TIMARRO-739029 format. One line per field, with one value per residue: residue in three letters; residue number from 0; x, y, z of N, C-alpha, C in turn. Coordinates in steps of 0.1 Angstrom, whole numbers. Layout:
residuo (Ala|...) $
num (NUM|...) $
nxx (X|...) $
nyy (Y|...) $
nzz (Z|...) $
caxx (X|...) $
cayy (Y|...) $
cazz (Z|...) $
cxx (X|...) $
cyy (Y|...) $
czz (Z|...) $
***
This chain:
residuo (Met|Gln|Thr|Glu|Leu|Ser|Gln|Glu|Leu|Gly|Ile|Glu|His|Ala|Val|Phe|Gly|Phe|Thr|Pro|Phe|Pro|Ala|Val|Ala|Ala|Ala|Ile|Ser|Arg|Ala|Gly|Gly|Phe|Gly|Val|Leu|Gly|Ala|Val|Arg|Tyr|Thr|Ala|Pro|Glu|Glu|Leu|Lys|Arg|Asp|Leu|Asp|Trp|Ile|Glu|Ala|His|Val|Asp|Gly|Arg|Pro|Tyr|Gly|Leu|Asp|Val|Val|Met|Pro|Ala|Arg|Lys|Val|Glu|Gly|Val|Thr|Glu|Ala|Asp|Val|Glu|Ala|Met|Ile|Pro|Glu|Gly|His|Arg|Gln|Phe|Val|Arg|Asp|Thr|Leu|Ala|Lys|His|Gly|Val|Pro|Glu|Leu|Ala|Glu|Gly|Glu|Ala|Ser|Gly|Trp|Arg|Ile|Thr|Gly|Trp|Met|Glu|Gln|Val|Ala|Arg|Ser|Gln|Leu|Asp|Val|Ala|Phe|Asp|Tyr|Pro|Ile|Arg|Leu|Leu|Ala|Asn|Ala|Leu|Gly|Ser|Pro|Pro|Ala|Asp|Val|Ile|Ala|Arg|Ala|His|Asp|Gln|Gly|Val|Leu|Val|Ala|Ala|Leu|Ala|Gly|Ser|Ala|Arg|His|Ala|Arg|Lys|His|Gln|Asp|Ala|Gly|Ile|Asp|Ile|Val|Val|Ala|Gln|Gly|Tyr|Glu|Ala|Gly|Gly|His|Thr|Gly|Glu|Ile|Ala|Ser|Met|Val|Leu|Thr|Pro|Glu|Val|Val|Asp|Ala|Val|Ala|Pro|Leu|Pro|Val|Leu|Ala|Ala|Gly|Gly|Ile|Gly|Ser|Gly|Arg|Gln|Val|Ala|Ala|Ala|Leu|Ala|Leu|Gly|Ala|Gln|Gly|Val|Trp|Leu|Gly|Ser|Leu|Trp|Leu|Thr|Thr|Thr|Glu|Ala|Asp|Leu|His|Ser|Pro|Ala|Leu|Thr|Arg|Lys|Leu|Leu|Ala|Ala|Gly|Ser|Gly|Asp|Thr|Val|Arg|Ser|Arg|Ala|Leu|Thr|Gly|Lys|Pro|Ala|Arg|Gln|Leu|Arg|Thr|Glu|Trp|Thr|Asp|Ala|Trp|Asp|Asp|Pro|Asp|Gly|Pro|Gly|Thr|Leu|Pro|Met|Pro|Leu|Gln|Gly|Leu|Leu|Val|Ala|Glu|Ala|Val|Ser|Arg|Ile|Gln|Lys|Tyr|Glu|Val|Asp|Pro|Leu|Leu|Gly|Thr|Pro|Val|Gly|Gln|Ile|Val|Gly|Arg|Met|Thr|Ser|Glu|Arg|Ser|Val|Gln|Ala|Val|Phe|Asp|Asp|Leu|Thr|Arg|Gly|Phe|Glu|Arg|Ala|Val|Asp|Arg|Val|Asn|Arg|Ile|Ala|Gly|Arg|Ser|Gly|Gln) $
num (0|1|2|3|4|5|6|7|8|9|10|11|12|13|14|15|16|17|18|19|20|21|22|23|24|25|26|27|28|29|30|31|32|33|34|35|36|37|38|39|40|41|42|43|44|45|46|47|48|49|50|51|52|53|54|55|56|57|58|59|60|61|62|63|64|65|66|67|68|69|70|71|72|73|74|75|76|77|78|79|80|81|82|83|84|85|86|87|88|89|90|91|92|93|94|95|96|97|98|99|100|101|102|103|104|105|106|107|108|109|110|111|112|113|114|115|116|117|118|119|120|121|122|123|124|125|126|127|128|129|130|131|132|133|134|135|136|137|138|139|140|141|142|143|144|145|146|147|148|149|150|151|152|153|154|155|156|157|158|159|160|161|162|163|164|165|166|167|168|169|170|171|172|173|174|175|176|177|178|179|180|181|182|183|184|185|186|187|188|189|190|191|192|193|194|195|196|197|198|199|200|201|202|203|204|205|206|207|208|209|210|211|212|213|214|215|216|217|218|219|220|221|222|223|224|225|226|227|228|229|230|231|232|233|234|235|236|237|238|239|240|241|242|243|244|245|246|247|248|249|250|251|252|253|254|255|256|257|258|259|260|261|262|263|264|265|266|267|268|269|270|271|272|273|274|275|276|277|278|279|280|281|282|283|284|285|286|287|288|289|290|291|292|293|294|295|296|297|298|299|300|301|302|303|304|305|306|307|308|309|310|311|312|313|314|315|316|317|318|319|320|321|322|323|324|325|326|327|328|329|330|331|332|333|334|335|336|337|338|339|340|341|342|343|344|345|346|347|348|349|350|351|352|353|354|355|356|357|358|359|360|361|362|363|364|365|366|367|368) $
nxx (167|179|187|202|186|162|154|149|127|109|105|106|123|150|140|129|102|94|66|39|15|-11|-20|3|21|10|10|38|46|30|43|66|84|90|66|65|46|44|38|36|18|-6|-29|-49|-58|-78|-77|-53|-58|-79|-65|-46|-63|-71|-47|-42|-63|-55|-29|-24|-15|12|42|46|54|57|65|76|79|97|109|138|142|120|97|81|47|43|22|6|-5|11|35|28|25|51|59|72|56|66|75|51|40|57|50|24|28|43|26|6|19|20|-6|-21|-51|-72|-81|-113|-139|-139|-126|-102|-66|-50|-25|-3|24|26|30|55|53|55|31|14|28|30|3|-1|15|1|-21|-8|5|-15|-17|-3|24|57|79|92|100|120|123|137|161|170|142|124|136|117|99|113|117|90|83|101|92|69|78|86|108|131|140|162|170|201|226|253|282|286|261|249|262|252|225|229|239|216|200|188|176|180|198|193|211|211|218|231|218|192|156|136|144|178|213|247|265|274|258|275|298|288|273|292|307|289|281|305|307|286|286|277|251|223|223|205|206|201|190|193|188|174|174|180|208|218|208|222|248|246|242|267|283|279|254|223|200|178|165|138|122|115|111|85|67|57|43|14|-2|1|-11|-11|-29|-26|-23|-6|16|26|33|54|73|78|90|113|148|178|192|174|166|168|184|167|155|129|105|102|120|143|171|159|156|141|119|132|118|100|91|109|132|125|125|152|165|188|179|155|135|145|144|126|134|128|100|87|88|74|48|43|42|22|-6|-1|12|-8|-26|-12|-9|-36|-46|-28|-5|17|45|52|47|57|75|89|116|141|173|171|149|154|153|127|106|82|48|43|32|35|43|55|77|91|96|114|135|143|151|172|189|196|210|231|244|252|269|290|298|309|330|345|353|335|308|275|250) $
nyy (-210|-221|-229|-242|-232|-224|-249|-261|-246|-253|-239|-226|-207|-188|-163|-139|-119|-89|-71|-47|-54|-77|-90|-89|-103|-129|-134|-135|-158|-177|-175|-189|-179|-165|-151|-123|-107|-74|-62|-39|-18|-26|-19|-30|-62|-77|-67|-76|-103|-106|-101|-121|-143|-139|-142|-169|-180|-175|-183|-207|-229|-225|-216|-188|-157|-135|-101|-82|-52|-51|-42|-54|-48|-44|-19|-10|-2|20|40|48|73|84|86|104|127|135|149|179|212|230|214|203|226|232|211|219|243|236|220|239|257|243|241|219|201|197|166|151|159|139|119|94|92|74|63|51|48|25|-1|-6|-7|-25|-39|-38|-52|-77|-84|-87|-110|-129|-133|-141|-165|-183|-191|-209|-198|-197|-183|-157|-125|-98|-64|-47|-52|-81|-101|-103|-127|-146|-145|-155|-181|-190|-189|-209|-231|-236|-243|-223|-204|-178|-146|-118|-84|-69|-44|-44|-64|-67|-63|-85|-106|-103|-110|-137|-147|-143|-163|-164|-176|-169|-144|-112|-94|-61|-37|-4|7|0|3|20|16|16|9|21|7|-5|-30|-48|-49|-54|-79|-102|-98|-103|-129|-143|-136|-149|-175|-209|-199|-192|-165|-137|-115|-81|-50|-28|-47|-60|-74|-104|-109|-96|-111|-134|-125|-120|-145|-155|-141|-155|-155|-171|-165|-138|-108|-89|-58|-31|-34|-45|-25|-12|-32|-47|-59|-45|-21|10|31|55|70|91|88|63|71|88|70|54|72|80|81|63|80|95|92|94|91|96|110|118|104|83|89|74|67|63|51|68|83|114|144|175|174|157|173|196|186|179|202|224|247|241|225|200|164|142|116|81|66|90|108|94|93|120|128|113|119|140|127|110|129|141|119|112|134|136|154|166|177|170|143|110|79|51|37|20|24|10|18|31|12|5|9|4|-7|-40|-74|-95|-120|-115|-101|-121|-138|-122|-120|-147|-153|-135|-143|-169|-162|-147|-167|-185|-168|-165|-192|-195|-177|-190|-211|-232|-250|-238|-251) $
nzz (-165|-141|-107|-77|-56|-70|-78|-53|-45|-65|-89|-122|-132|-118|-108|-88|-81|-67|-58|-53|-62|-64|-88|-104|-89|-89|-116|-121|-107|-122|-146|-142|-124|-92|-74|-52|-28|-18|15|29|25|34|58|72|84|71|45|35|36|18|-6|-6|-8|-34|-49|-43|-57|-83|-89|-99|-84|-81|-63|-40|-22|6|14|41|62|88|120|137|163|190|199|227|233|217|197|166|168|188|174|154|169|173|151|139|138|119|98|89|80|59|41|35|23|0|-14|-19|-35|-59|-65|-56|-51|-22|-5|-8|15|44|31|33|35|10|11|33|54|74|78|88|115|145|156|133|113|126|126|100|95|110|94|70|75|75|50|22|19|7|12|33|32|45|46|62|76|96|106|138|162|170|150|128|138|139|112|102|116|101|77|61|42|50|40|38|31|21|21|23|29|56|67|56|69|94|90|84|109|123|115|90|58|31|15|2|-19|-23|-45|-51|-73|-71|-68|-43|-8|-4|-4|-6|-22|-53|-75|-89|-74|-49|-50|-54|-31|-10|-16|-10|17|31|24|28|23|1|-22|-35|-63|-65|-79|-105|-124|-153|-177|-196|-200|-178|-158|-163|-157|-130|-120|-127|-110|-87|-75|-67|-79|-90|-78|-86|-89|-98|-125|-129|-127|-150|-163|-179|-160|-137|-114|-112|-110|-123|-152|-159|-143|-152|-178|-172|-161|-184|-200|-187|-181|-172|-156|-143|-117|-81|-50|-22|9|10|9|29|50|51|29|-3|-35|-62|-87|-98|-88|-85|-60|-46|-50|-35|-9|-7|-8|5|18|28|54|57|58|80|104|98|113|109|87|67|77|79|52|41|34|16|-5|-13|-23|-44|-61|-66|-80|-100|-102|-121|-119|-93|-91|-85|-79|-61|-77|-96|-112|-135|-148|-172|-191|-192|-214|-226|-223|-212|-209|-180|-187|-212|-204|-191|-212|-227|-208|-206|-232|-236|-216|-225|-249|-238|-223|-243|-257|-239|-237|-263|-262|-243|-258|-262|-275|-279|-257) $
caxx (174|178|198|198|175|150|149|143|113|100|101|113|133|154|136|120|96|87|56|28|2|-14|-21|16|27|4|15|52|46|25|53|77|92|85|60|65|37|48|27|37|7|-18|-30|-59|-56|-88|-73|-43|-65|-86|-56|-40|-73|-71|-35|-44|-72|-50|-15|-24|-8|26|47|47|58|53|75|71|89|95|121|143|140|106|95|68|37|43|11|8|-8|23|45|23|27|65|62|72|47|73|75|38|37|64|42|12|33|48|14|-1|27|17|-20|-26|-63|-74|-89|-127|-142|-141|-118|-90|-54|-49|-11|2|36|24|34|67|51|55|18|9|36|26|-10|1|20|-9|-28|0|8|-27|-17|9|35|70|90|89|112|120|131|143|170|165|130|127|140|105|92|121|114|77|84|108|83|59|84|87|121|131|150|164|178|213|233|267|286|284|246|246|267|242|214|233|239|202|193|181|179|184|202|191|221|205|228|229|210|179|145|133|154|190|226|257|274|268|255|286|307|281|269|302|311|279|282|316|306|277|286|270|237|220|222|198|212|191|195|197|187|162|176|185|222|221|205|234|259|243|246|282|289|277|241|215|188|177|153|135|111|111|107|71|58|51|36|0|-9|3|-23|-6|-40|-22|-17|5|28|31|39|67|82|82|98|125|161|185|197|162|162|176|183|162|147|116|93|101|130|155|174|151|157|128|119|134|107|101|88|122|140|121|130|166|170|194|172|143|136|151|135|126|138|118|89|81|87|64|35|42|39|12|-17|4|15|-21|-32|-4|-12|-50|-48|-17|2|29|58|55|43|68|74|102|120|155|179|167|138|158|150|113|102|69|40|43|27|46|48|64|90|98|101|126|145|148|158|184|197|202|220|243|252|258|281|301|303|317|342|353|356|326|296|263|242) $
cayy (-202|-230|-230|-251|-225|-225|-263|-263|-240|-258|-229|-229|-197|-183|-149|-135|-106|-82|-62|-44|-57|-91|-96|-91|-114|-142|-136|-138|-172|-185|-175|-198|-173|-166|-138|-119|-96|-64|-61|-27|-9|-32|-15|-39|-76|-82|-63|-86|-116|-105|-102|-134|-152|-137|-148|-184|-184|-172|-186|-220|-238|-222|-210|-174|-153|-122|-92|-73|-43|-53|-40|-65|-44|-41|-7|-13|8|32|39|57|87|89|90|116|139|139|157|194|220|236|204|202|238|231|203|227|254|230|216|251|263|236|240|205|202|189|154|153|158|125|109|91|91|61|59|52|39|20|-15|-7|-8|-39|-45|-39|-63|-90|-88|-92|-123|-137|-136|-147|-179|-192|-194|-217|-190|-205|-174|-145|-116|-86|-53|-38|-60|-94|-100|-108|-142|-154|-146|-165|-195|-193|-192|-222|-242|-238|-247|-211|-198|-164|-138|-104|-75|-64|-34|-46|-77|-66|-65|-99|-115|-102|-118|-151|-150|-143|-175|-161|-186|-163|-130|-104|-83|-51|-27|11|10|-5|12|19|17|9|14|29|-1|-10|-44|-55|-50|-60|-93|-112|-96|-109|-143|-148|-134|-157|-189|-214|-194|-186|-150|-132|-102|-71|-36|-25|-59|-59|-81|-117|-109|-92|-123|-143|-119|-121|-159|-157|-136|-164|-155|-182|-160|-124|-102|-78|-50|-19|-39|-49|-13|-9|-43|-45|-63|-35|-12|22|40|68|70|101|82|53|78|93|59|50|83|83|75|57|91|104|88|100|85|107|106|125|95|76|93|66|69|54|56|71|93|127|153|188|170|153|185|205|180|178|216|228|258|236|220|187|153|136|102|71|66|103|113|87|97|134|131|103|126|148|118|106|140|142|108|113|145|135|167|160|181|163|129|101|66|44|30|19|30|1|25|35|1|3|18|0|-16|-54|-83|-102|-132|-110|-97|-133|-143|-114|-124|-160|-153|-128|-152|-179|-155|-144|-180|-190|-160|-169|-205|-193|-171|-201|-222|-243|-249|-236|-263) $
cazz (-155|-129|-97|-66|-49|-78|-78|-40|-44|-75|-99|-135|-134|-106|-109|-77|-84|-57|-63|-44|-69|-64|-101|-109|-81|-94|-130|-120|-104|-133|-157|-138|-114|-78|-70|-38|-26|-7|24|37|23|40|72|79|81|61|31|30|34|5|-18|-6|-14|-48|-54|-42|-68|-96|-90|-105|-75|-81|-51|-39|-9|12|19|51|67|103|127|145|177|193|207|234|237|208|188|154|173|195|164|147|178|173|139|141|130|108|87|84|72|46|32|30|13|-12|-22|-24|-46|-71|-67|-54|-44|-10|-6|-5|30|49|23|40|27|5|11|46|57|88|78|95|129|151|157|120|107|132|122|86|95|115|82|59|79|72|36|19|14|7|15|40|31|53|39|72|84|100|115|152|163|172|136|120|143|135|98|100|121|91|65|52|41|54|33|42|22|27|13|25|34|71|70|52|79|106|87|85|123|128|110|77|48|18|16|-10|-20|-30|-49|-51|-84|-69|-64|-29|2|-9|2|-14|-30|-66|-75|-95|-63|-37|-51|-50|-17|-1|-18|-3|31|38|18|16|21|-12|-24|-47|-67|-68|-82|-118|-133|-161|-189|-194|-198|-164|-149|-165|-150|-115|-116|-129|-98|-76|-70|-70|-85|-90|-71|-95|-84|-106|-138|-131|-126|-163|-169|-180|-148|-126|-112|-107|-109|-128|-165|-159|-137|-162|-189|-167|-160|-197|-206|-178|-184|-160|-148|-138|-104|-71|-37|-14|21|9|10|42|60|48|15|-12|-49|-67|-97|-93|-91|-78|-46|-40|-50|-24|4|-7|-9|18|24|34|68|58|61|94|104|96|104|110|74|60|82|76|38|36|28|5|-16|-18|-31|-56|-69|-70|-89|-110|-103|-128|-114|-80|-92|-86|-73|-59|-89|-98|-124|-146|-154|-185|-200|-192|-224|-232|-214|-216|-199|-172|-195|-222|-197|-188|-225|-230|-199|-209|-245|-234|-208|-234|-258|-230|-220|-256|-260|-229|-241|-275|-257|-236|-267|-261|-283|-271|-254) $
cxx (173|190|193|186|162|144|143|129|104|96|110|124|137|152|126|115|89|78|45|14|0|-14|-7|23|23|10|30|53|41|35|65|87|86|80|61|57|42|36|27|25|-6|-19|-40|-57|-65|-84|-62|-49|-72|-77|-48|-50|-73|-59|-37|-53|-66|-35|-13|-15|7|30|48|51|53|65|70|82|88|109|125|141|126|106|81|60|36|32|14|5|4|34|41|26|41|68|61|62|53|74|61|35|45|57|31|17|37|36|6|6|24|2|-26|-39|-63|-82|-103|-129|-146|-133|-105|-78|-53|-34|-6|14|34|28|47|65|49|41|12|15|32|12|-10|6|10|-19|-20|3|-3|-27|-4|20|48|81|85|101|109|129|138|151|164|152|133|129|127|98|100|118|100|76|90|99|72|65|86|102|120|143|150|173|190|220|248|270|284|270|243|250|258|230|217|233|225|194|185|185|184|187|200|201|216|215|222|219|195|169|142|145|167|202|234|267|267|267|267|297|300|278|280|307|302|279|293|314|297|276|285|255|235|218|214|204|200|197|200|196|174|163|182|200|226|218|217|246|258|247|261|289|287|263|233|201|189|164|150|122|106|105|92|62|51|45|21|-8|-8|-8|-18|-17|-36|-15|-5|18|34|38|53|77|87|91|112|137|168|191|186|157|171|174|179|155|133|104|91|111|143|158|167|152|143|129|123|123|109|98|102|132|137|126|145|173|176|187|159|145|143|141|136|130|126|113|82|78|75|50|33|36|28|1|-13|6|2|-28|-25|-7|-26|-52|-37|-10|16|43|62|53|56|65|87|104|135|160|176|155|141|155|135|106|88|62|40|37|39|52|58|77|98|104|114|137|151|156|172|194|204|212|233|251|258|270|293|307|312|330|351|357|348|314|284|255|228) $
cyy (-209|-229|-239|-245|-226|-239|-266|-258|-245|-248|-231|-219|-191|-167|-147|-121|-100|-72|-59|-49|-72|-98|-98|-102|-128|-145|-140|-153|-181|-185|-183|-192|-174|-152|-135|-106|-87|-61|-47|-17|-14|-28|-23|-53|-82|-78|-73|-99|-117|-107|-115|-145|-151|-144|-164|-188|-182|-176|-200|-230|-236|-215|-195|-170|-139|-114|-82|-63|-43|-51|-51|-62|-39|-28|-9|-1|20|30|49|71|92|94|103|129|144|148|172|201|226|227|203|215|238|222|211|237|248|226|228|257|256|234|226|206|193|176|158|152|144|115|107|90|76|55|62|43|35|6|-17|-10|-22|-45|-47|-51|-76|-94|-93|-107|-133|-142|-145|-162|-188|-196|-202|-209|-199|-196|-161|-136|-103|-76|-44|-46|-74|-92|-105|-123|-150|-156|-156|-179|-199|-197|-206|-233|-245|-241|-235|-206|-183|-157|-124|-96|-70|-55|-35|-60|-78|-69|-80|-109|-115|-110|-133|-155|-151|-156|-174|-172|-181|-148|-123|-93|-72|-39|-13|14|7|6|10|21|9|16|21|21|-7|-25|-53|-58|-58|-75|-103|-111|-104|-124|-149|-147|-144|-171|-199|-209|-189|-171|-147|-118|-93|-57|-35|-37|-59|-66|-95|-118|-104|-103|-132|-138|-121|-136|-162|-151|-144|-164|-167|-178|-145|-119|-89|-71|-40|-24|-42|-37|-10|-21|-41|-50|-54|-25|1|33|54|67|80|95|71|60|83|82|55|60|85|75|70|68|100|99|94|92|97|102|112|116|89|80|85|68|59|60|57|81|107|136|166|185|166|165|194|199|180|192|220|239|254|231|207|176|149|122|93|67|80|109|107|91|111|136|122|110|133|139|113|117|142|131|109|123|146|148|164|164|174|148|120|88|60|36|30|24|22|8|29|24|-2|12|15|-8|-30|-62|-89|-113|-127|-106|-110|-139|-135|-118|-137|-161|-146|-136|-163|-173|-152|-156|-185|-181|-163|-182|-204|-187|-181|-212|-234|-240|-246|-248|-259) $
czz (-142|-120|-86|-58|-57|-78|-64|-39|-55|-85|-111|-137|-121|-106|-98|-80|-73|-63|-53|-50|-69|-78|-107|-102|-87|-108|-130|-117|-115|-145|-154|-129|-101|-74|-55|-36|-15|2|31|36|29|55|80|75|70|47|26|28|21|-7|-18|-11|-29|-55|-54|-54|-82|-99|-96|-97|-75|-67|-51|-25|-5|16|29|55|82|110|136|160|179|202|214|235|228|198|176|159|180|185|157|156|178|161|141|132|118|96|81|75|59|36|26|20|0|-21|-27|-35|-59|-73|-65|-46|-31|-14|-3|10|34|41|30|30|23|6|25|48|72|89|86|110|134|150|143|113|113|128|108|86|101|103|73|63|78|58|33|13|16|12|22|39|40|48|49|81|87|108|128|152|163|158|128|125|139|120|95|105|110|78|55|53|44|47|39|33|29|17|15|30|49|74|67|63|91|103|88|100|129|124|98|67|35|21|2|-10|-29|-32|-49|-62|-82|-65|-49|-20|-3|-3|-8|-22|-42|-67|-80|-84|-52|-38|-48|-36|-7|-3|-10|12|38|32|30|15|7|-12|-36|-50|-70|-71|-96|-128|-140|-175|-186|-193|-184|-155|-150|-157|-135|-111|-118|-116|-85|-70|-74|-76|-85|-84|-79|-89|-94|-119|-140|-130|-139|-170|-170|-168|-137|-126|-105|-104|-114|-142|-166|-154|-146|-173|-184|-166|-174|-204|-199|-183|-171|-151|-142|-125|-94|-58|-27|-2|21|12|24|53|58|33|6|-26|-55|-79|-91|-98|-83|-63|-39|-40|-38|-11|5|-7|5|25|30|48|69|62|76|93|102|111|103|96|66|64|79|61|32|28|16|-7|-22|-27|-44|-66|-75|-81|-100|-113|-108|-123|-101|-81|-94|-79|-70|-72|-91|-111|-137|-153|-169|-196|-201|-201|-231|-222|-220|-205|-191|-180|-206|-216|-195|-201|-229|-221|-203|-222|-243|-226|-217|-244|-250|-227|-232|-259|-251|-233|-253|-271|-251|-245|-267|-270|-274|-269|-250) $
***
């Protein structure tokens, strides 16, 4: 599965794998793809340094990258405490009531929430980059528009390519104007923050809009024939995230959540603002239903919602409260029916890709090569 972009990066397969788990990122690169570690959960630079050290020791010299959540516009002087103070008491009470309804235990005294959406903040993201640029990363991806101009320049000065996610051709053209090197066209089917245009429509629109910039297709891709389709639409690779959640290298810390993912169908996800305040595709649960209920208080804008629910999500995950337990995941969850190694996933992708290409060759009257 070679393209000009994969050849430029020195990878065997044009498969870019986004994951919050260092072991998965390293395994993706070792399997011939390009592992991209999600940085949003790292609130302390030393934590990111620890995991990048681990990746360096386990990636066998293969290339890898980092994904941050960094706003293009800087807000001066705003601290996490300032943002916390903006959260209405009525919303805090709604969280308490919802947790109490389902009997969710409190965290132990002195135990800090293990889930915080703070990586979106300017100072946190920049501290992540200060660490990351000390490592031989080959790609910096931003999930919240184009990063600031000085970050793009800094990356380019160090020979690091910059990618940004786009949910429309208009967004993609803004990335191109900002000097981005790669556009990730993320369709409606994708897990996490995503727009309203399906991948089959979005990918060729973005390819045409930003040519000759390389485009990666994302959203609903989990088989070799879908990879072949993405390349046929003009993409130079695929960006996969959800597919790795049920790999044996993933560390969800929740057997119950893994079981829910393996049992879910493609119709068991919902785009909800319940987690971060922006529409994000995730498993549909009684937690998402509560926040989407018109009789409730409604969600707060990003980043207020993420800070509001941080401790609640940690409690739900720790105690595996099944009706409320969920995670960001795309519609491809319906194909995630068994736990497999990252290498086994790649073997399946490459075999499926070869079959799809052979089939198209036969249709076109050519023998498979």
